[in-house]
SERO-4910 file (N, C-alpha, C, O; in steps of 0.05 Angstrom, whole numbers):
BEGIN
 pado doro    nc1    nc2    nc3   cac1   cac2   cac3    cc1    cc2    cc3    oc1    oc2    oc3
  Met    A     70  -1055    -80     59  -1041   -102     78  -1041   -126    102  -1035   -122
  Ser    A     69  -1048   -149     86  -1051   -173     96  -1024   -182     85  -1003   -174
  Ala    A    117  -1024   -199    128   -999   -208    108   -984   -225    107   -959   -225
  Glu    A     91   -999   -241     71   -987   -258     51   -972   -241     43   -950   -248
  Val    A     41   -985   -220     22   -972   -202     34   -948   -188     20   -928   -185
  Lys    A     59   -951   -180     72   -929   -166     75   -904   -184     70   -882   -175
  Asn    A     82   -908   -210     84   -886   -229     57   -874   -234     54   -850   -238
  Thr    A     36   -890   -234      9   -880   -239      0   -862   -217    -14   -842   -222
  Tyr    A      7   -869   -192     -3   -854   -169     18   -835   -158     13   -822   -137
  Ser    A     41   -831   -171     61   -813   -161     52   -785   -156     59   -773   -136
  Pro    A     35   -773   -174     24   -746   -167      5   -747   -144      2   -726   -130
  Leu    A     -8   -770   -139    -28   -772   -118    -16   -776    -91    -28   -769    -71
  Ile    A      8   -787    -90     20   -793    -64     24   -768    -48     17   -767    -24
  Glu    A     35   -747    -60     40   -722    -46     14   -708    -39     12   -696    -17
  Val    A     -6   -710    -56    -31   -697    -51    -45   -710    -27    -57   -696    -10
  Val    A    -43   -736    -25    -55   -750     -2    -42   -742     24    -55   -737     44
  Ala    A    -15   -741     24      0   -732     48     -7   -704     55    -10   -697     79
  Asp    A    -10   -686     35    -17   -658     41    -45   -656     52    -50   -640     69
  Ser    A    -63   -673     42    -91   -673     53    -91   -681     82   -107   -670     98
  Glu    A    -75   -700     90    -74   -708    118    -62   -685    135    -70   -682    158
  Leu    A    -44   -670    123    -33   -647    138    -54   -626    143    -56   -615    165
  Leu    A    -70   -620    123    -92   -602    126   -113   -612    146   -124   -597    162
  Leu    A   -118   -638    145   -137   -650    163   -127   -648    192   -143   -643    210
  Ala    A   -101   -652    196    -90   -649    223    -92   -620    233    -98   -616    256
  Tyr    A    -88   -601    215    -91   -573    223   -120   -567    231   -124   -554    251
  Ala    A   -139   -577    215   -167   -572    221   -175   -585    248   -190   -573    264
  Ala    A   -164   -609    254   -170   -622    279   -158   -606    303   -171   -604    324
  Glu    A   -134   -595    299   -121   -580    321   -136   -554    327   -138   -546    350
  Arg    A   -147   -542    306   -161   -517    309   -191   -521    316   -205   -501    320
  Gly    A   -200   -545    317   -228   -551    323   -247   -543    301   -270   -536    307
  Leu    A   -238   -544    276   -256   -537    254   -274   -560    247   -266   -584    249
  Gln    A   -299   -554    241   -319   -575    234   -315   -584    205   -324   -571    187
  Val    A   -302   -606    202   -296   -617    176   -319   -634    165   -327   -632    142
  Gly    A   -330   -650    182   -351   -669    174   -340   -697    173   -318   -702    165
  Asp    A   -357   -716    182   -348   -744    184   -342   -756    156   -323   -771    153
  Glu    A   -358   -749    137   -355   -760    110   -329   -751     97   -314   -767     85
  Ile    A   -323   -726    100   -298   -715     89   -274   -728    104   -254   -736     91
  Thr    A   -275   -729    130   -253   -741    145   -249   -770    137   -226   -778    134
  Lys    A   -270   -785    135   -268   -813    128   -255   -816    100   -238   -834     96
  Thr    A   -264   -800     81   -253   -802     54   -223   -795     53   -208   -808     39
  Ile    A   -215   -774     68   -187   -767     68   -170   -788     81   -148   -795     72
  Val    A   -180   -799    103   -165   -820    117   -162   -845    100   -141   -858    100
  Glu    A   -183   -853     87   -183   -877     70   -169   -872     43   -166   -891     28
  Ser    A   -160   -848     37   -147   -843     11   -121   -858      8   -112   -861    -15
  Lys    A   -108   -867     30    -84   -882     27    -89   -908     12    -71   -919     -1
  Asn    A   -113   -919     15   -119   -944      2   -118   -942    -29   -115   -961    -43
  Leu    A   -122   -917    -38   -121   -913    -67    -94   -919    -79    -92   -927   -102
  Leu    A    -73   -915    -63    -46   -919    -73    -40   -948    -77    -21   -955    -92
  Asn    A    -55   -966    -65    -50   -995    -68    -71  -1008    -86    -71  -1033    -89
  Ser    A    -90   -992    -97   -111  -1004   -113   -104  -1005   -142    -85   -992   -151
  Asp    A   -119  -1020   -157   -114  -1023   -186   -125   -998   -200   -149   -992   -198
  Pro    A   -108   -983   -215   -117   -959   -228   -137   -964   -250   -152   -946   -257
  Ala    A   -138   -989   -260   -157   -995   -281   -185  -1003   -271   -204  -1006   -286
  Asp    A   -187  -1006   -245   -212  -1014   -233   -232   -991   -232   -224   -968   -225
  Ser    A   -257   -996   -239   -277   -974   -240   -282   -963   -212   -288   -940   -208
  Thr    A   -280   -981   -191   -283   -972   -164   -262   -951   -156   -267   -933   -141
  Thr    A   -238   -955   -167   -216   -937   -161   -223   -909   -172   -217   -889   -158
  Phe    A   -234   -908   -196   -241   -882   -207   -262   -868   -189   -260   -844   -185
  Gln    A   -281   -883   -179   -301   -871   -162   -289   -861   -136   -296   -839   -126
  Lys    A   -270   -877   -124   -257   -868   -100   -240   -843   -104   -238   -826    -87
  Gln    A   -227   -842   -127   -211   -818   -133   -228   -793   -135   -221   -772   -125
  Ala    A   -251   -796   -149   -270   -774   -151   -279   -765   -124   -281   -741   -118
  Glu    A   -286   -783   -106   -294   -776    -79   -272   -763    -63   -277   -744    -48
  Phe    A   -247   -772    -68   -225   -760    -54   -221   -731    -62   -218   -713    -45
  Trp    A   -222   -725    -88   -218   -698    -97   -241   -680    -88   -236   -656    -81
  Gln    A   -265   -690    -87   -287   -674    -76   -283   -668    -46   -289   -646    -37
  Ala    A   -273   -688    -32   -268   -684     -3   -245   -665      1   -246   -648     19
  Arg    A   -225   -666    -16   -203   -648    -14   -212   -619    -19   -203   -601     -5
  Gly    A   -229   -615    -39   -240   -588    -44   -257   -578    -20   -255   -554    -13
  Ala    A   -273   -595     -9   -289   -587     15   -271   -581     38   -277   -562     53
  Leu    A   -249   -596     42   -231   -591     64   -217   -564     60   -212   -549     79
  Ala    A   -210   -557     35   -197   -531     29   -216   -508     37   -206   -487     46
  Lys    A   -242   -511     32   -261   -490     40   -262   -487     70   -266   -465     80
  Val    A   -260   -509     84   -262   -508    114   -238   -493    125   -241   -477    143
  Val    A   -214   -499    115   -190   -487    127   -185   -459    117   -169   -444    128
  Gly    A   -199   -450     97   -198   -422     87   -171   -416     74   -163   -430     55
  Asn    A   -158   -394     82   -134   -385     70   -109   -402     76    -88   -399     64
  Val    A   -112   -420     95    -90   -437    102    -86   -459     81   -105   -472     74
  Thr    A    -62   -461     71    -56   -481     50    -34   -499     59    -22   -495     80
  Val    A    -29   -519     43     -7   -538     50     20   -523     50     37   -527     67
  Leu    A     24   -505     30     49   -490     28     52   -472     52     74   -469     63
  Ser    A     31   -459     61     33   -441     84     39   -457    110     54   -448    127
  Leu    A     27   -481    113     32   -497    136     61   -507    136     74   -507    157
  Lys    A     71   -515    113     99   -524    112    118   -501    117    139   -504    130
  Ala    A    111   -477    107    129   -454    111    130   -444    139    151   -434    148
  Thr    A    109   -447    154    108   -437    182    112   -458    203    122   -451    225
  Ala    A    105   -483    197    107   -504    218    131   -522    215    143   -529    235
  Gln    A    137   -530    190    159   -549    187    186   -535    189    190   -513    179
  Lys    A    204   -547    204    230   -536    209    252   -554    198    251   -579    200
  Glu    A    272   -541    187    295   -556    176    321   -542    186    320   -521    198
  Asp    A    344   -555    181    369   -544    189    374   -517    176    369   -513    152
  Asp    A    383   -498    192    388   -471    182    413   -470    165    435   -474    174
  Gln    A    408   -466    139    430   -466    120    439   -437    113    456   -434     95
  Thr    A    428   -417    126    434   -389    119    461   -382    131    473   -397    146
  Leu    A    471   -358    125    496   -348    135    495   -345    165    514   -352    179
  Trp    A    473   -335    176    470   -332    205    470   -360    218    481   -363    240
  Gly    A    458   -380    205    458   -406    216    486   -418    217    493   -432    236
  Ser    A    502   -412    197    530   -422    197    546   -409    219    563   -421    231
  Ile    A    541   -382    223    555   -368    244    548   -380    272    566   -384    288
  Lys    A    522   -384    277    514   -396    302    525   -424    306    531   -432    328
  Leu    A    527   -439    284    538   -466    286    567   -466    294    576   -483    310
  Lys    A    582   -446    284    610   -444    292    613   -435    321    632   -443    335
  Ile    A    595   -419    330    597   -408    357    587   -429    378    601   -434    398
  Thr    A    564   -440    373    551   -459    393    557   -488    387    556   -505    405
  Gly    A    564   -495    362    569   -522    355    543   -539    351    545   -563    349
  Lys    A    520   -525    351    495   -539    348    480   -528    323    480   -504    318
  Lys    A    467   -546    309    451   -538    286    423   -530    296    410   -544    311
  Glu    A    415   -507    287    388   -497    294    368   -503    272    375   -500    248
  Lys    A    345   -512    279    324   -518    260    305   -494    259    294   -485    280
  Val    A    300   -484    235    283   -461    232    263   -466    209    268   -483    192
  Ser    A    242   -451    209    222   -453    187    228   -431    166    244   -413    170
  Val    A    215   -434    143    218   -414    122    209   -387    132    220   -366    125
  Ala    A    187   -387    147    176   -362    157    196   -348    176    199   -324    176
  Thr    A    210   -364    193    229   -352    211    252   -339    196    261   -318    204
  Ile    A    261   -352    175    283   -340    159    273   -314    146    288   -295    144
  Ala    A    248   -314    136    238   -290    124    236   -267    144    244   -244    137
  Val    A    227   -272    168    225   -252    189    253   -242    196    257   -217    199
  Arg    A    272   -260    198    299   -252    205    311   -234    183    324   -214    189
  Arg    A    306   -241    158    316   -225    136    304   -197    135    318   -177    131
  Ile    A    278   -195    139    265   -169    138    273   -152    162    276   -128    159
  Arg    A    276   -164    185    285   -150    209    313   -138    204    319   -116    213
  Leu    A    330   -153    191    357   -144    185    356   -120    166    370   -100    170
  Trp    A    339   -122    146    335   -100    127    325    -75    142    335    -53    138
  Ala    A    306    -79    160    295    -57    175    316    -43    193    317    -19    194
  Leu    A    333    -59    205    354    -48    223    375    -33    206    383    -11    214
  Leu    A    383    -44    183    403    -31    167    392     -4    156    406     16    157
  Trp    A    367     -4    146    356     20    135    351     41    156    353     65    152
  Leu    A    343     32    180    338     50    202    364     64    211    365     88    215
  Leu    A    386     49    212    412     61    219    421     80    197    431    102    203
  Leu    A    417     72    172    424     90    150    408    116    151    418    138    146
  Leu    A    382    112    156    364    136    158    372    154    181    373    178    177
  Leu    A    378    143    204    387    159    227    413    174    221    416    197    228
  Phe    A    431    161    207    456    174    200    452    199    182    461    220    188
  Phe    A    436    195    161    432    217    142    414    238    155    416    262    149
  Gln    A    395    230    172    378    249    185    394    267    204    391    292    204
  Ile    A    412    255    220    429    270    238    448    288    222    453    311    229
  Tyr    A    459    277    200    477    292    183    463    316    171    475    338    170
  Trp    A    438    313    163    423    334    151    416    355    172    418    379    167
  Val    A    409    347    196    402    365    218    427    382    226    425    406    230
  Ile    A    450    369    227    475    383    234    481    404    212    488    427    219
  Gly    A    478    396    187    483    416    166    464    439    166    471    462    161
  Thr    A    439    433    172    419    454    174    425    473    197    423    498    193
  Gln    A    433    463    220    440    480    243    465    497    237    466    520    245
  Ile    A    484    485    223    509    500    217    503    524    199    514    545    202
  Thr    A    486    519    179    480    540    159    459    560    168    454    580    154
  Thr    A    447    556    191    425    573    200    435    602    206    423    621    197
  Asp    A    457    604    220    467    630    229    485    644    209    491    667    212
  Ile    A    494    630    188    513    641    170    502    665    154    516    684    151
  Pro    A    477    664    144    467    687    129    467    713    145    474    734    134
  Ser    A    461    711    171    462    736    187    490    745    191    495    769    192
  Val    A    509    727    193    537    734    196    547    747    171    562    767    172
  Leu    A    540    736    147    548    748    122    535    776    118    548    795    108
  Lys    A    511    779    126    497    805    124    511    826    142    516    849    133
  Glu    A    518    818    166    532    836    184    560    843    173    569    866    176
  Ala    A    573    823    162    600    828    150    598    848    127    615    865    124
  Asp    A    578    845    111    574    863     88    569    892     98    579    911     87
  Gln    A    553    894    119    546    921    129    571    934    141    575    958    137
  Ile    A    587    919    156    611    930    168    631    938    147    645    959    150
  Thr    A    633    922    126    652    929    104    644    955     91    661    972     85
  Gln    A    618    960     88    609    985     76    614   1008     95    622   1030     86
  Lys    A    610   1004    121    615   1026    140    645   1032    142    653   1056    144
  Ile    A    662   1012    140    691   1017    141    700   1031    116    718   1048    117
  Gly    A    686   1025     94    693   1040     69    687   1069     72    702   1086     60
  Ala    A    667   1076     87    660   1105     91    677   1117    114    683   1141    113
  Asn    A    685   1101    133    701   1110    156    724   1091    161    723   1075    180
  Pro    A    745   1092    145    766   1072    146    782   1073    172    796   1054    179
  Asn    A    781   1095    187    798   1098    211    782   1094    237    792   1098    259
  Asp    A    757   1085    234    740   1080    257    749   1055    272    746   1033    261
  Gln    A    761   1058    295    772   1035    310    751   1016    320    756    992    321
  Ser    A    728   1026    327    706   1008    336    697    990    314    691    966    318
  Leu    A    695   1001    289    687    985    267    709    964    260    702    941    253
  Leu    A    734    972    262    756    953    257    756    931    278    762    908    271
  Ala    A    749    937    302    748    917    323    725    897    318    728    873    322
  Lys    A    702    909    310    680    891    303    686    873    280    678    850    280
  Arg    A    701    884    260    708    867    237    727    845    245    724    822    235
  Ala    A    745    850    263    763    829    273    748    807    287    753    784    284
  Thr    A    729    816    304    713    796    318    696    780    299    693    756    302
  Leu    A    685    794    279    668    781    260    684    762    242    674    741    234
  Glu    A    708    769    236    725    751    220    731    725    235    732    704    223
  Leu    A    735    728    261    739    704    278    714    687    277    716    662    275
  Asp    A    691    700    280    665    685    279    662    671    252    653    649    250
  Met    A    669    685    230    667    674    203    686    650    200    679    631    187
  Ser    A    709    652    212    728    630    210    718    605    224    722    583    214
  Val    A    704    608    247    693    585    261    671    573    245    670    548    242
  His    A    653    590    234    631    579    217    642    565    192    632    545    184
  Tyr    A    662    577    180    674    565    156    687    538    162    684    519    147
  Ser    A    700    536    185    713    511    193    692    489    197    695    466    187
  Asn    A    671    496    211    649    476    216    636    468    189    630    444    185
  Leu    A    631    487    172    618    482    147    635    465    129    625    447    115
  Glu    A    661    470    128    678    454    111    681    425    121    684    407    105
  Arg    A    680    422    147    680    394    157    655    379    148    657    356    140
  Trp    A    632    393    149    607    381    140    608    375    110    599    354    101
  Asn    A    617    395     95    619    391     66    639    369     58    636    355     38
  Gly    A    660    367     74    681    348     68    671    319     68    682    302     53
  Leu    A    651    312     84    642    285     86    628    276     60    635    255     49
  Trp    A    609    293     50    596    284     25    613    287      1    609    273    -19
  Arg    A    633    305      2    652    308    -20    669    282    -23    675    274    -46
  Lys    A    677    270      0    693    246     -2    677    223    -13    688    205    -26
  Val    A    650    223    -10    634    201    -20    629    205    -50    631    186    -66
  Ile    A    622    230    -58    616    235    -87    641    239   -103    643    230   -126
  Phe    A    660    254    -92    685    259   -107    709    249    -90    722    265    -77
  Pro    A    713    223    -90    734    212    -72    762    221    -78    779    222    -59
  Gly    A    768    228   -102    795    235   -109    800    265   -109    822    274   -114
  Ala    A    780    281   -104    782    310   -106    797    321    -82    795    311    -59
  Gln    A    813    342    -86    828    355    -65    813    378    -54    801    394    -69
  Ala    A    812    381    -28    798    403    -15    812    429    -21    837    431    -21
  Glu    A    797    450    -25    808    476    -30    819    488     -4    806    488     16
  Ile    A    844    498     -5    857    510     18    853    540     18    860    553     -1
  Val    A    841    550     39    836    578     42    853    589     64    850    581     87
  Lys    A    871    607     57    890    618     78    876    638     96    881    639    120
  Arg    A    858    654     84    844    674    100    814    673     94    806    675     71
  Val    A    798    668    115    769    666    111    757    694    109    760    710    128
  Asp    A    744    699     87    731    725     83    702    720     75    692    698     75
  Tyr    A    690    742     67    661    740     59    657    721     36    639    705     37
  Ser    A    673    723     15    670    706     -9    674    677     -3    660    660    -14
  Ala    A    694    670     13    700    642     20    677    630     35    668    607     29
  Leu    A    666    644     55    644    633     71    619    632     54    603    613     56
  Lys    A    614    651     37    591    651     19    592    627      0    572    614     -5
  Lys    A    615    622    -11    618    599    -29    613    573    -15    600    555    -26
  Ala    A    624    570      9    619    545     25    590    542     32    580    519     32
  Leu    A    576    564     38    548    563     45    531    554     21    514    536     23
  Glu    A    536    565     -3    521    557    -27    526    528    -34    508    514    -43
  Thr    A    550    519    -30    556    491    -36    541    472    -17    530    452    -25
  Ala    A    540    480      9    525    464     28    495    464     23    482    444     28
  Lys    A    485    486     13    456    487      7    448    467    -14    427    455    -12
  Phe    A    465    463    -34    459    443    -55    457    415    -43    439    399    -49
  Ala    A    476    408    -25    477    382    -13    453    379      6    440    357      6
  Leu    A    446    399     21    423    398     39    397    394     24    380    379     32
  Leu    A    394    408      1    370    405    -15    368    378    -27    346    366    -28
  Ala    A    390    367    -36    390    340    -48    382    319    -27    366    301    -33
  Ile    A    393    322     -3    386    303     19    357    305     26    343    285     31
  Gln    A    347    330     28    320    335     37    299    326     16    278    315     24
  Leu    A    304    330     -9    284    325    -30    286    297    -42    267    287    -53
  Tyr    A    309    283    -39    312    258    -53    320    235    -33    306    215    -32
  Leu    A    342    239    -19    352    216     -3    334    210     21    326    186     24
  Leu    A    328    229     38    312    224     61    284    215     55    274    196     68
  Pro    A    269    227     36    243    216     29    244    187     19    226    171     25
  Leu    A    264    180      4    267    153     -5    271    134     18    259    112     19
  Leu    A    288    141     37    294    124     60    269    122     78    263    101     88
  Tyr    A    255    144     82    231    144     98    209    127     85    195    111     98
  Gly    A    206    129     59    186    113     44    193     83     46    176     66     50
  Leu    A    219     77     43    228     49     45    224     38     73    216     15     77
  Leu    A    229     55     94    225     46    121    195     41    126    188     22    141
  Gly    A    178     58    115    149     53    118    140     27    105    124     13    117
  Ala    A    151     21     82    144     -4     68    154    -28     84    140    -48     86
  Ile    A    178    -26     95    189    -48    111    172    -52    136    167    -75    144
  Thr    A    163    -30    148    145    -33    171    119    -47    164    110    -64    179
  Phe    A    108    -41    141     84    -55    132     90    -84    127     73   -101    135
  Val    A    113    -91    115    120   -118    110    123   -134    136    113   -157    138
  Leu    A    136   -122    156    139   -136    182    112   -141    195    108   -162    206
  Arg    A     94   -121    193     68   -125    205     52   -147    191     39   -163    203
  Ser    A     54   -146    164     40   -167    148     51   -194    153     36   -214    155
  Leu    A     77   -196    156     90   -222    162     80   -233    189     74   -256    191
  Ala    A     79   -215    209     70   -224    235     41   -234    234     35   -255    246
  Leu    A     24   -221    219     -4   -229    217     -6   -256    202    -22   -273    209
  Glu    A      9   -258    180      7   -283    164     18   -307    179      7   -329    177
  Ile    A     40   -303    193     51   -325    209     32   -333    231     29   -357    237
  Lys    A     20   -314    244      0   -320    265    -24   -336    254    -34   -354    267
  Ala    A    -32   -328    229    -55   -342    217    -47   -366    201    -64   -380    190
  Leu    A    -21   -372    200    -10   -395    185    -17   -393    155    -24   -413    143
  Thr    A    -15   -369    144    -21   -365    116      3   -356    100      1   -351     76
  Tyr    A     26   -354    113     50   -345     99     61   -366     81     62   -390     89
  Thr    A     69   -359     57     83   -377     38    108   -363     28    110   -339     28
  Ala    A    127   -379     19    153   -368      9    148   -350    -15    164   -332    -20
  Glu    A    127   -356    -31    122   -340    -55    115   -311    -48    117   -293    -65
  Ala    A    106   -306    -23     99   -279    -14    124   -261    -13    121   -236    -14
  Asp    A    148   -272    -12    172   -256    -11    175   -238    -36    185   -216    -34
  Ile    A    166   -248    -59    168   -232    -83    151   -207    -81    160   -185    -87
  Asn    A    126   -210    -71    109   -187    -67    121   -168    -46    118   -144    -49
  Tyr    A    133   -179    -26    145   -162     -5    168   -146    -16    172   -122     -9
  Arg    A    185   -158    -33    207   -143    -44    197   -121    -63    208    -99    -62
  Leu    A    177   -128    -79    166   -107    -96    153    -85    -79    154    -61    -86
  Arg    A    141    -92    -57    129    -73    -39    150    -53    -29    144    -29    -27
  Met    A    173    -62    -22    194    -44    -12    204    -25    -33    209     -2    -28
  His    A    207    -35    -58    215    -18    -80    193      4    -85    200     27    -89
  Met    A    168     -4    -85    147     15    -89    145     34    -66    137     58    -70
  Gly    A    151     25    -41    150     44    -19    171     66    -21    165     89    -14
  Ala    A    195     59    -31    215     80    -35    206    100    -56    209    124    -52
  Leu    A    194     91    -78    183    109    -98    161    126    -87    158    150    -93
  Ala    A    143    114    -71    121    128    -59    131    150    -40    118    172    -39
  Gly    A    153    146    -27    164    167     -9    173    191    -25    169    214    -17
  Leu    A    185    186    -49    193    209    -66    168    223    -77    167    248    -78
  Ile    A    148    207    -85    124    219    -96    110    237    -75     99    258    -82
  Ala    A    110    228    -50     97    243    -29    110    271    -26     96    291    -21
  Ile    A    136    272    -28    150    298    -26    145    316    -50    141    340    -47
  Trp    A    144    304    -74    141    319    -98    112    329   -103    108    352   -111
  Phe    A     93    312    -97     65    318   -105     46    323    -81     24    334    -85
  Leu    A     53    314    -57     34    315    -35     42    335    -14     37    331     10
  Gln    A     55    357    -22     62    377     -3     37    390      8     19    397     -7
  Pro    A     34    393     35     10    405     47      6    434     38     25    449     35
  Asp    A    -19    441     33    -26    469     27    -51    476     42    -60    462     60
  Ala    A    -62    499     36    -85    509     51   -110    492     47   -127    491     65
  Ser    A   -111    477     25   -135    461     20   -132    432     31   -151    416     29
  Thr    A   -109    426     41   -104    399     51   -116    396     79   -119    416     94
  Ala    A   -123    371     86   -135    366    113   -115    375    135    -91    375    130
  Glu    A   -126    381    158   -110    392    180    -89    372    189    -67    381    195
  Ile    A    -95    347    189    -75    327    197    -51    326    180    -29    322    189
  Phe    A    -55    331    153    -32    331    135    -17    357    136      7    357    131
  Arg    A    -30    379    144    -15    404    146      3    404    170     23    418    171
  Thr    A     -3    388    191     13    387    215     35    366    213     53    365    230
  Leu    A     35    349    192     56    329    189     79    340    174     76    357    156
  Ser    A    103    331    181    127    339    166    128    324    139    115    303    137
  Pro    A    143    334    120    145    320     94    156    292     97    149    273     83
  Phe    A    174    288    117    185    262    121    165    242    132    165    219    126
  Ala    A    147    253    149    125    236    159    106    228    137     96    205    136
  Leu    A    102    246    118     85    240     95     99    218     78     85    200     67
  Ala    A    125    220     75    140    200     60    137    172     73    134    152     59
  Phe    A    139    172    100    136    146    114    108    135    110    105    111    105
  Leu    A     87    152    112     60    143    109     56    133     80     42    113     76
  Ala    A     67    147     61     64    138     33     78    111     29     67     94     14
  Gly    A    101    107     41    114     81     38     99     59     52     99     36     43
  Tyr    A     86     65     74     70     45     88     45     38     73     36     14     73
  Ser    A     32     57     60      7     53     46     10     60     17     -2     79      7
  Val    A     26     45      2     32     51    -26      6     49    -43      5     62    -64
  Glu    A    -13     32    -35    -37     30    -51    -52     56    -53    -63     63    -74
  Val    A    -52     72    -31    -66     97    -31    -53    117    -51    -67    130    -66
  Val    A    -27    117    -51    -12    136    -69    -17    129    -98    -24    146   -114
  Phe    A    -13    103   -105    -15     96   -133    -44     95   -142    -49     99   -166
  Ser    A    -62     90   -124    -91     91   -132    -99    119   -138   -114    124   -157
  Ala    A    -89    139   -123    -94    167   -128    -83    175   -155    -95    190   -170
  Met    A    -59    165   -162    -47    171   -188    -63    158   -210    -67    171   -231
  Asp    A    -72    134   -206    -88    121   -227   -114    136   -232   -123    139   -255
  Arg    A   -127    145   -211   -152    160   -214   -147    187   -228   -164    196   -244
  Phe    A   -124    199   -222   -118    225   -235   -113    221   -265   -123    236   -281
  Ile    A    -98    199   -272    -93    194   -300   -119    186   -314   -123    194   -337
  Ala    A   -136    170   -301   -161    161   -313   -179    185   -319   -195    183   -338
  Ala    A   -177    206   -304   -195    229   -308   -188    244   -334   -205    258   -344
  Phe    A   -164    240   -344   -156    255   -368   -150    236   -392   -139    244   -412
  Ser    A   -158    211   -389   -154    191   -410   -180    179   -419   -200    178   -404
  Asn    A   -180    168   -443   -204    154   -453   -207    128   -440   -187    114   -433
  Lys    A   -232    119   -436   -237     94   -424   -230     71   -444   -233     48   -437
***
């Protein structure tokens, strides 16, 4: 074939090869393509060696493109890009592939879909570990601060009684015991506060308290409440929403790979989906708090479960917001 003919058919060469790939997929799945379509696709290679100026060639090209369109309808959502992304395997050039090559000394061949699944699974594992860390940290802080208000109340009452009866030995003994209890609570609370202080204020020096009293414990409690509220209203809902979105992405990836419809371009939508899932988790906490008018299933769910559901089904959250805005805006 001359260089002129090769340049003329260069866009057609790849299309012909892709058509054969689709035809092979249809044959493997037992799809009814039709004899005429199959014959036209198979004979399309002859177009690459024919004279582009010949009128017969024009007719053959028209028949080929019609057959290609009919074949696309038969295979449905499966495309050449999705087949290449899920079926064709190449040397693993990722960081994990390099690590395995150093360990085993063998190059592993993977598909684009396999790399995508591996990447999303890694994201899911990292975010799950991060979520578990902050969830446990929040639960510990909540448990530590649960008993402190009653201890402070009792300390205030005993102080008032001692003021009225300063020589009452039983009250003085109770105060000594209570001070020991306050010291234990203060020590636990300061350890909990110290962790988030090191992250937010890495250079700050911890305040040294020589004697734990009512005011010192009260101050530590109020400080912890701000951190607990921030974790509960912002950090945990964001992580739960993001985890819900990642769960949806993993499920969608599994379905697309099984149906051979996954393409590399879908990664952009998946990344956007994860960002929107994190936002939806925050929105669920801010605007979707259960009340008396809410359905029973939502009243029994925790706010964090609502954040996870919102991240998993971001369309529901943003569709509700769109309908709300549309009700108060001009068409």
